[in-house]
C-alpha positions in Angstrom: -28.3 15.8 -54.3 -24.6 14.5 -55.8 -23.6 10.7 -55.8 -22.1 9.7 -52.7 -23.4 12.5 -50.3 -24.9 12.1 -47.4 -27.2 14.6 -45.5 -27.1 14.7 -42.0 -29.5 12.1 -40.3 -32.1 13.7 -38.0 -34.6 12.4 -35.1 -36.3 10.3 -35.0 -35.2 8.4 -38.1 -31.6 8.0 -36.6 -33.2 5.9 -33.9 -35.5 4.2 -36.2 -32.1 3.3 -38.4 -30.1 2.4 -34.9 -33.1 -0.1 -34.2 -32.9 -2.0 -37.7 -29.3 -2.0 -37.0 -29.9 -3.9 -33.9 -32.3 -6.7 -35.0 -30.4 -8.8 -38.1 -34.0 -10.1 -38.5 -34.5 -6.5 -40.0 -31.6 -6.5 -42.5 -32.6 -7.0 -46.2 -29.6 -8.5 -47.2 -29.6 -12.5 -46.3 -25.9 -12.6 -46.0 -25.4 -9.7 -44.0 -28.0 -11.4 -41.9 -26.6 -14.6 -41.3 -23.0 -12.8 -40.7 -24.7 -11.1 -37.8 -26.4 -14.3 -36.3 -23.3 -16.4 -36.5 -20.3 -14.0 -36.7 -18.7 -16.5 -33.8 -18.2 -19.0 -36.4 -16.0 -17.1 -38.4 -14.2 -15.7 -35.6 -15.8 -12.6 -35.1 -16.8 -12.3 -31.6 -20.9 -10.8 -32.0 -19.9 -7.8 -29.8 -17.0 -6.8 -32.5 -19.5 -7.2 -35.0 -21.9 -4.7 -33.9 -19.5 -2.2 -32.8 -18.3 -2.3 -36.5 -21.5 -2.7 -38.0 -22.8 0.3 -36.1 -19.8 2.1 -35.6 -19.9 2.0 -40.0 -23.2 3.2 -40.0 -22.2 6.3 -37.4 -19.5 7.4 -39.4 -21.6 7.4 -42.5 -24.9 9.5 -41.4 -22.2 12.1 -39.7 -23.7 10.9 -36.3 -20.6 9.5 -34.4 -22.1 8.7 -30.7 -18.7 9.4 -29.4 -18.6 13.0 -28.2 -14.9 13.1 -29.3 -15.4 12.2 -33.0 -17.1 14.7 -35.1 -18.4 14.3 -38.4 
C-alpha cells in the first residue's frame, strides 16, 4: 500500500472504530482525550467536537454516514 492510501474499512471493524471514537477514554493520545472531555472550556460545544472528529474519520475511512456524500 502506498503512503497516504487508505482501503475502505469493512464491517465489523468500522463499527469498532466508531465505538472508540465515541469514548474518549479509549483515545491513545492524552491531549485529544482532554480536548474531547473538556472541549467546552475552549469554546467548542461537545456535540460540535464529536461531529467534526467523527466526520473526519468518516471521510478518511471513505465511509460517510450521510447518503448524499460519497467517498
